[in-house]
N, C-alpha and C positions, 0 to 999 in steps of 0.2 A: 504494499500500499504506500502510494507516494505521499509526500508531505502536503501537497495540495488536497489530496483526498482527506487526510486526517484533519486538515484545517477546515474543510467543508463540513465534515461530520461535526466537528466542535462548534461550528457556526449554527448547525441545525439543532444541536442538542443542549448547548450551554444554558439557554433560558429554562429548560425543563430541569437540568441539573441544579442550577442556581435556585430555582423555585423550590425543589425538594430539600436542598440544603437549608434554605430559609425556613421551611416549614419544620424540619427537624430541630433547628435551633429554637424555634418557638415551642415546639412540643416538649422538648427536653426541659427547657427552663419552667414551663408551666407545670411539668410533672414534678420537678423538684420543689416548686412552691407548694403543691398539693400535699406532697409526702412530708415536708419538713416544717411547715408552719403549724404551730399548735393553736394559734388563735385563728378561728374560722374567718373572721372578717379580714384579717391580714392576708389569708390565703386567698379569699375572694378578690381582694383588691389587687394583688400582685398578679393573679391570673387573668384578671380583667385588663390590666396594663400591658400585660405580655401580648395578648391577643389583639387588643384594640389600638395599640401603638407599635406598628410593625418596626421592628429593628430596635427603636428606641426603647420600647418596653422591656425586652429581654436584656438589653445592655444595661438599663437602670437596675434591673434586678441582679444582674451579676455584680454591679458596683455596690448596691446598698442593701440587697435583700438577703444575701447568702452570709450566714454566720460561719466565716472561715475559722474562727477561733475554736469552734467545736472540734475540728480536725485535729487540734493539738491538745484538746482536753484530756484525752486519756493519757498522754505523755505527762501533762501537769500532774494528773492523779497519781501516776507511778512515782514521779519525783517527790510527791508529798509524803509518801511512805518513808522515802529515804531521808527525809529531814530529822527523823529521830525524835519527833515531838512526844511528850508523854500523853498517854490515852487519858480520857476522862476518869477512868476507873483508878488510875495510878497517881493523879495530880493531888499534891497534898492539900491544896486550896479549893478543891472541887466541892461545891456546895449544891450540886444539881439534885440530890436526893433528900435536901433538907429545906424545909419550908419555915424554919425558925425566923429568918430574916426578911422573909417576903410576906406581903400581905396575902391572906389566904385566897382572896378571889383572883390574884395574879399567878398563883401557882400553876394553873393550867397554861397560861401564857409562857412560863418559864419551861414547862415540859414540851410545849409545841416548838419553841425556838430550839431546845435541845434536838428534837427530831429532825428539824430543818437543817441545822448547821452541824450537828454531830460534834459540836465543841462543848467543853465544860462550862458551867456557870461558876465563876471563881470569886471567892471571897477576899477580903484583906486589901481591897484596892482604895485609891483616892483619886477623884476626878475634879479638877478645879477649873471653872470656866474663866475665859478672858473675854470681856465685853468690847474691847477695842483692839485694833491692830497694834497699837503702840505698846500695850501691855503684853500681848501674845508674842510679838516679835522680840521684845526685850528678853522674855523668858526663854524663848527658843534660841536666841543668839547666846544667851548666858550658858545655856545647856551645852551648846556647840563648843563654846570657848573653854568650857571646864571638862570636856570629854577626856576619858583616859585610854579607852580601848577602841570602841566602834562608834560610828555615826551611820545611820540609814535614813536617807531622805528621799521621799517620793512626793512629787507634785505635779499637778495638771499644768499650771502656769508658773514659769520661773522668768519673770521680766528682768532684764539688766538695766533697771532704772536704780535709782538711790537705794531702795530697800533691797533689791537683788544683788546690788554691789556688796552691801554689808554682809549678806548671806555668803556670797562667793568668797569674799576676803576671809570670813571666819572659817569656811570649809577648807580653803587653800592653807591657812594656817594650821588647822588641825591635822592635815595631811603632812605637813612638813615636820610637825613634832611627833610623828609615828603612829598617829590614829588611823585605824582602818575606816576609811570614808567610802561609801557607795552612794551615788545620787542617780535617781531614776526620773526622768522627765518624760511626759507624754509628748509624742511628736508633733500632734497638732498644737498643744499648749505651748511648745517650745518656740513656735513661729510668731509669737505675739509681739516681740520686740527685737531689735538688733543693736549690737551683736547677740548672737544666740549664747544663752547661758551655757550650753554644753561645750561650745567652743572655747569659751574662756576657762572653764573648769578643766577641760582635757588639756589645754596648753600648760596648765599649771599641775599637770600630772594627778588630777583628781579623777578617780575611776567613775565614769558617767556613761549612762546608757540611755537610749531612746526606746519607748514602748511603741513597737510596730512602726518603724520609720519608713518614710515613703519619698521618693524623689521630688514629688510635687504635691501640695496639699489639695490640688484640684482633681488629681488622678488617684488619690490614695483610696484603695478598696475598702479600707477599714474606717471610713470617716465617721461611722455611727458607733463604733467599738472602741472608745477612748478609755484610757486609765485616768479616771477622775478622783482617784484617791489622794488624800493629803495625810502624809505620815511623816513623822520624825521620831526616830528611836535613838537614845544615846546610852550607850553602855549596856543595852539590853534591860535597863532598869527604869528609865525615865522617857516618857514619850509624850507626843503632841499630835492631835488630830482634830478635825472639825471641817470647817467650811472655807477657811483662808488659804488662798494661794500665796505666792510670793510676789508681790507688786506694791508699788507705792500708793495705790488708791486705798488700801486698808489703813493708811496712817492718817491721823487727825490733821496733819499738815498738808494733805493732798488737796488740790483744787476742787471746789464743790462739783464741778462738772464730771470729775472722775472719782469722786469719794464713794466708798463702798463700806457699809456697816456689816459686821459679821460677828460670829461667836466661834471662839476656838478653845480647845480644853488641853490642859496638862494631865497627864494619866501616869499614875504610879501603881506599883503592886503587881501581883501575879498576872493580871490581864495584860500587861505590856507583852507578854509572850505572844498573844494573839496578834498584836500589831506587828512584832517582828516576824512572826511566821508568814503573814501575807506579804510583807515586803520581800522575805527570802524567796517565796514562790515566784512573785513578779520579776525579781532580779534573775532568778534562774531562767525564766521564760525570755527575758530580754537580752541578758548578757551571757547566758550560758555558764554561769559560775554558781556553784552551790555554797551557800553561807550556812555553816553548821557548827556544832561543838559548843563548849563552854563560852568561848570568846563571844559569840553572838547570842547564844541562849543560856545566860548564867542562871543559877538557881534563884528562884523567885522568893521574895520576902514580903510578908504582910505589912502594910503601912497604914491601913485605914479600914473604914466599915462599909465602903461601897461594893456591892456585889455587881459584877459586870461580865459582859462576854463580847467578843468581837463577832460581827456578822459580815461575813464576805459576800458580796453579790456581783454577779457578772453574767454575761451571755453564754457561758460555758457550763461547766458542771455545778456552778452555784446559782443557776438560772432562778430568778424570782424569789430568791430567799428573803429579801426585804419585803417584797410584795405580800408574801404570806405572813410574814412578821407583822406588818401593819394590819392586815385583816384580823389577825389574832388579837392584837392589842385593842383594836376598836371593839371587837366582840366582847372582851373582858371588861371593858370600861363601865363603871357604875355610876360615876359622878360627873367627871369632866374630861374632855379632850382638848388640848390646846396644840395648835399646830402653826408653825411659822415657817414659811418656805418661799424662795423667790419665784419659783416656777410651780404653778398648781394647775396640772392638767392629769388628775387621776383617770384611770380607766373606769369602765361602768361598775366593776365589782367593788372597787374602793368607794366610788361615789355613793352606790347603794348601801354599803356598810355604814358610812358616815350618816346618811339619811336615816337609816334604820336606829342608829345609836340615838340621834336627836329625837326621833318619834318615840323611843321608850324612855325619854326623860333625861338623858345624858346631855350636859351642857357641852356643845361643841363650838369652839371659836377658831377660826382660820384667819390668819393674819398674812397678808401678801403685799408686795409694793404696788403702790399706785401707778408708778411708771417703771416698766420693766425694761432692761437694756437690750432685749431682743424683741422688736416690734411684732413680728408675726406671732411670737409666744404670747405677748401681752393681748393681742386681738383674740386668740383662740381662748385664752383664759376668761376674757370677758363673756364670750359666748357660753362658756361652760358654767359660769356662776349661777345661772337660773336654776340648774338642777341641784345646786347646793342649798341655796336659801329657800327654795320652794317648800322644803320638807322640815324646816325649823333650825338648820345650822346657821350660826352667826358668822357673817364675813366682814372683814375689815381691810381697808387699804391704807398703807402708811405712806406719808409723804417722803421726800428725799431727805437725805442721800439714800441711794439704791440699798435696800435691805436684802443681803445675801444669806442671812442666817437659816439654818436648817434645824429645827427643834420640833420634837413631839413630846408632850407630857400628858400622862394618863393618871388621872385621880391623885395627882400630887405625889406619886409613888414610883412610877416607872417613866424612864426617859430614854429617848432615842435620839442620838446626836451622831454627826459624821458628815459625809460628803454628798449624800443622796438627796435629790429633790423629789417632789411628788409629781413625776411626769414619766413618760415611756422611756425617754433618753436615759434617765437614771434607773428606772426600775426594771427595764428590759434590755437596753442597748449598751450601756457603758459598765465599766468595772468600778465598783463603789466599795466603800468600807464604813460601817456604823458601829457604834457601841450601844448596846442596851444596858441600862443601869438600874438597879433597884436601890434607891436611895432617896428617902424623903426629904433630906436636907437639900441635896442637890436639885431634886424635882421642884421643891418650893422656891428655890432661888431662880431657876429657869422660868418657872410659872410667873413670878414677879416680874421678871424681864419682859415676858410677852404681855403681861398686863400694862407695864409702863409704855410700851410701844402701842398697845391698843388704845390707851388713853389719849394719844395724840393722833389717832387714825380715824378714818371716815367710815362710818358703817355703810354697807351696801345692802339694799333690800330689792324686793321685787319692782316697786314703784321706780327706783333708781334705774333698773335695768331697762324697764319698759319705756322709760322716758328717752332713752337714746333714739337718735332719728333712724329712719328705716336704712338709708345707705350705710350707716355705721353698723347696725345690727347685721345687715347682709354681709358687710365685709368680715366682721368677727365670725359669723357663722360659716363663711367659706374657709377661713383658716382654721376653724375648728375641726374641719374634715381632715386636716393635715396633722392632728394631735398626736397620732401614734408615731409620727416621724419628727415631731419638733423636740 
């Protein structure tokens, strides 16, 4: 057969072959969505997008719809065993089977979270809140400067502004004096400023890794699967976690336009091991280096009366751990639920749970910012508010500066703090870390803080929502359709 004949056959059949290949591309993508998506609505949405938007739909699904992290979850679980952490039956401070220090009606919640996380509930802790970035950063920098053996730092954003430079200087100095330092920065969060923090630290020989790096933020296939955790662990005994990234906006000296209010926490006692463990797993995942032994996991010592446990959440083997925890906490509440979050777009199950709690007599207060830094999220939130206030929940919007705090207090006895927001991005798409604490003193301090914010906030009721103009309501409603991806 001559070249001309082959060329003629190709011209005759390539449209058919191309059409068949395109059909198979769509069919495989749609089949993957049907088989892998747990949420029926998500599956229907992706299948519709794949078939109704030729080529574009499958490409978007490949970029944003596939959880590639699950492919490596089995490996992470295998490494977890090799970390050598004590089991909950061997830990000296395990109080999982004792209700002595826990309000009786919250005992089922403790049992539930034990089943979800397979982590022990540990006594002997101390958790101290910082209500300003100035106080939090001062304590964190002091801890870094006094470190003797190890420093583990994980953050979503590490800006090289004045605040970031102070942290970089302290980390570099610690490395020079022989402290084992490890810094993990999410790849997306690392791009918020220039020069990049990782470049500065690496040039100074500070071991630094990116979480899922990509050549371009516009081409990254993991855009929805970010490491949103904020962890600092010093010498395996003193730790910090909460909602604060490392950037100038958290300081009181920040310009009003960029100012951010937040709450961060100092953590001591046996539960620090949970923070160190999740950092070690993330570091192994990103840098392929195992952190183990007494240097990174020293023997724990009781220092206080807080009972606490780390809750690891992510789109891999820890999927929906926080979602189930929140459902359990809402179900156990008898008197009050106080929520403070910058982004409030709960799915229907959480919305229904809050409504049911309000209807059975629990006081539900939800405090969110009036102006959100991501406008599509703000518009979607306002469209969602009607479902919350219609059944008796109380909703409040706070004036600026932007309130980035993430707090949940139940019955002034149980607290959930950490990096997670009340939206799909935190509860389904990102890697998060939170602490649950059984401590009435801590709970009352945080409840007081929420009440102080509520006192200067504006209540939102049905009349307020219905008074919005039709174009505004329509805009908000359209963006609410994107809530699973915001």
